[in-house]
Every structure is written in C-alpha cells, then in structure tokens.
C-alpha positions, 0 to 999 in steps of 0.5 A: 043668338038667333038659334038661342032665341029660337030653340031656348023654351020659355015657360012658366016658373014658380020661385018664392011664391011668385010666377014668372012667364015666358022665361027660363032657368039657367040650367036649362040654358046651359044645357041647351047651349052646351048641346048646341055648341058640341053639335054645331058644324061651326065648333066640330074642330073644337071638340074639347068645348066644356060646359064652364064655356057655355056658362062663359058665354051666357055671362057675356050675354047677361053683361051685354044685356042680351038676357036679364035676370027676371029679378033684375027689375027689383030695387034691391037686386044685387047682380050675380054672375051667370051660374049653373043653377035654377035663377030664372032669365 
C-alpha cells in the first residue's frame, strides 16, 4: 500500500464540467498496480498475475475505504464496483 500511495500519480482531472484536484483515474491505478505486481520480487513466483487480479485488489482498497470515489461525497452517489474505466478516485 505504501508503494501505491508513493507512486500513483495524483493530478487534476476534468469530468462533467468539474475539476477534481489530486486524484487518479481507475485505469491509471490499474496500469500502475498491474505493472508493480508483475515486477515485484514478492510476486515473482506468481507469474500468472492478471490485470483482473489488480482490479480485484483495488476493489478491496475501495471497499476498505483506502481509496474513495471522488463522487462518494455527493448525496445521490450509488456505490459502483471498481472497474477499468475513467472513474476518478
């Protein structure tokens, strides 16, 4: 988790005519985490790591409130599972 926080790039994003500061898109986080897991010495024995497993790990981060959807503070927000898209966190 420390590597995730230290290395996922937070930047300004525009969505629906709004600006969100210091956040990341889901696809950016998946790209980073998948690359990290495949290159990490802790996971070398698990050469069959898939992009779907990276998504599942990020789903756990979301469920445990380690990361949060930028729209989660809006009253009408409906929880959506973590997926490979441009949603912001």
